[in-house]
Steps between C-alpha positions, in 0.01 A plus 500: 500500500586140581825418673708281271861423570688204363765560766238481777345183356843340467589584858166364622580172323840494673336550840243230425779265395705579813198428721365215290468277804274749679280552191472126438391429860226762522163485324434728204294816535168521317444287192866432426628145473841590643616751757662781301672808637291711259178397678613660826528863391345753268620828354270791436525862390427777749561875501847422640579260215510121502437339837559143615268327745467145626178303467313463828507121466878492448692310764847588370768514766636845586833414337339439159272804532802717574682369193197575282463853642871573464503371141195709412667810647814431295323468163197723549484797259464751784823383665 
């Protein structure tokens, strides 16, 4: 079952907007043309439910990673 949450997506956009300067100054990951917050993490289903992980090539600062993890915990179905 895929993790879909409009609330999560909206909050990710807010974080990306808040840290726009950081995202605009760092190169994109993979084949993207722009550095997007969504390229730095992935969500998958495990026996414990949906899990959030960061891509190995992500260079997000700890502050942004923490915001993403906290937001995921707030809106995740298993919360």
